[in-house]
C-alpha positions in Angstrom: 0.0 0.0 0.0 2.8 2.4 0.9 4.7 1.6 -2.3 1.6 2.4 -4.4 1.1 5.8 -2.7 4.8 6.6 -3.0 4.7 5.7 -6.7 1.7 7.9 -7.3 3.3 10.8 -5.3 6.5 10.4 -7.3 4.6 10.5 -10.7 2.7 13.6 -9.6 5.9 15.3 -8.4 7.8 14.7 -11.6 4.9 15.8 -13.7 4.6 18.9 -11.6 8.4 19.5 -11.9 8.0 19.4 -15.7 5.4 22.1 -15.6 7.2 24.2 -13.0 10.5 24.0 -14.9 8.7 25.1 -18.1 6.9 27.9 -16.4 9.9 29.2 -14.5 12.1 29.0 -17.6 9.6 30.9 -19.7 9.0 33.5 -17.0 12.7 34.1 -16.6 13.0 34.5 -20.4 10.6 37.5 -20.2 12.9 39.3 -17.8 16.3 38.4 -19.2 18.1 41.3 -20.9 20.7 39.8 -23.2 20.1 37.5 -26.1 23.0 35.2 -25.0 21.4 34.8 -21.6 18.0 34.2 -23.1 19.4 31.6 -25.5 21.3 29.8 -22.7 18.3 29.8 -20.3 15.9 28.6 -23.0 18.4 25.8 -23.9 18.9 24.7 -20.3 15.2 24.7 -19.7 14.6 22.5 -22.8 17.3 20.1 -21.5 15.9 19.9 -18.0 12.3 19.4 -19.2 13.5 16.6 -21.5 15.4 14.9 -18.7 12.4 15.1 -16.4 10.2 13.8 -19.2 12.4 10.7 -19.6 12.5 10.3 -15.8 8.7 10.2 -15.8 8.7 7.7 -18.6 11.1 5.5 -16.6 8.9 5.8 -13.5 5.8 4.9 -15.5 7.6 1.9 -17.0 8.8 0.9 -13.5 12.4 1.0 -14.6 15.3 1.9 -12.3 16.4 5.6 -12.6 20.0 4.7 -11.4 20.4 2.0 -14.1 19.1 4.5 -16.7 21.2 7.5 -15.9 22.8 7.4 -19.3 19.4 7.6 -21.0 18.5 10.6 -18.7 21.7 12.3 -19.7 21.2 11.5 -23.4 17.7 13.0 -23.3 19.0 16.1 -21.5 21.8 16.6 -24.1 19.7 15.7 -27.2 17.0 18.2 -26.4 19.6 20.9 -25.9 21.4 19.9 -29.2 18.2 20.3 -31.2 18.6 24.1 -31.3 21.9 23.8 -33.2 19.7 23.7 -36.3 19.0 27.4 -35.9 22.7 28.1 -36.6 22.8 25.5 -39.4 19.8 27.1 -41.1 21.2 30.6 -40.6 24.6 29.4 -42.0 26.1 31.5 -39.3 27.4 31.1 -35.7 26.0 34.6 -34.8 23.2 34.4 -32.3 21.4 37.3 -33.9 21.3 35.4 -37.3 20.2 32.1 -35.6 17.3 33.8 -33.7 16.0 35.8 -36.6 15.2 33.1 -39.1 12.2 33.5 -41.5 11.1 29.9 -41.0 11.4 27.1 -38.5 14.7 25.1 -38.8 14.6 21.5 -40.0 15.0 19.8 -36.6 11.9 21.8 -35.4 9.7 19.9 -37.9 7.9 17.2 -36.0 8.1 14.8 -39.0 11.9 14.4 -38.4 11.7 12.8 -34.9 8.7 10.6 -36.0 10.7 9.3 -39.0 13.8 8.9 -36.9 11.8 7.0 -34.3 10.3 4.7 -36.9 13.7 4.0 -38.5 15.4 3.3 -35.2 12.5 1.0 -34.1 12.7 -0.9 -37.4 16.4 -1.3 -37.2 16.3 -2.4 -33.6 13.7 -5.1 -34.5 15.5 -6.2 -37.6 18.9 -6.5 -35.7 17.3 -7.6 -32.4 19.0 -4.7 -30.7 16.9 -3.7 -27.6 19.1 -0.7 -26.6 18.4 0.9 -30.0 14.7 0.5 -29.3 15.1 2.4 -26.0 17.3 5.0 -27.8 14.4 5.5 -30.3 12.0 6.4 -27.4 14.6 8.7 -25.8 14.9 10.5 -29.2 11.1 10.8 -29.4 10.7 12.1 -25.9 13.6 14.6 -26.3 12.2 16.0 -29.6 8.6 16.1 -28.6 9.2 17.7 -25.2 11.3 20.4 -27.1 8.6 20.9 -29.8 5.7 21.0 -27.3 7.5 23.6 -25.2 8.3 25.7 -28.2 4.8 25.3 -29.5 3.1 26.4 -26.3 5.1 29.5 -26.2 4.2 30.4 -29.8 0.4 29.9 -29.5 -0.4 33.3 -28.0 1.8 34.9 -30.6 0.2 33.0 -33.5 -3.3 33.8 -32.3 -2.5 37.5 -32.0 -1.1 37.5 -35.6 -4.3 35.9 -37.0 -6.6 38.5 -35.4 
């Protein structure tokens, strides 16, 4: 009985932490003065939200967090790495160029992680490679947590433009 309650409390706590981290990260972005600080804070927030998302998935799957620290770190790093596509699309390492693109960069297209997930799943099944299967789910969680957070911040902006 105690274990079930503890498990429920842990699930609720991690879910709450995802929301709180997103809210605090986005709120801090509003009050940050420099573009470099905003980019850093946004990137770190993406990374933390992704790591927490993978932790929640591990908890829901009843897997050990300690035995999956590498997956948690991979999720953290990958979600942060996604924003490199801003610089690649801008063909510049200048932050001002990367943050003033006319369209969303390629890694911000949700089709990319879906295809990547599908390819990794198929390869893992064909080669009987279970760790690649887990990797595919980490990739999916990292990309989708990044895209959802980006999307929720753009909704008010998009609605205001359409009116």
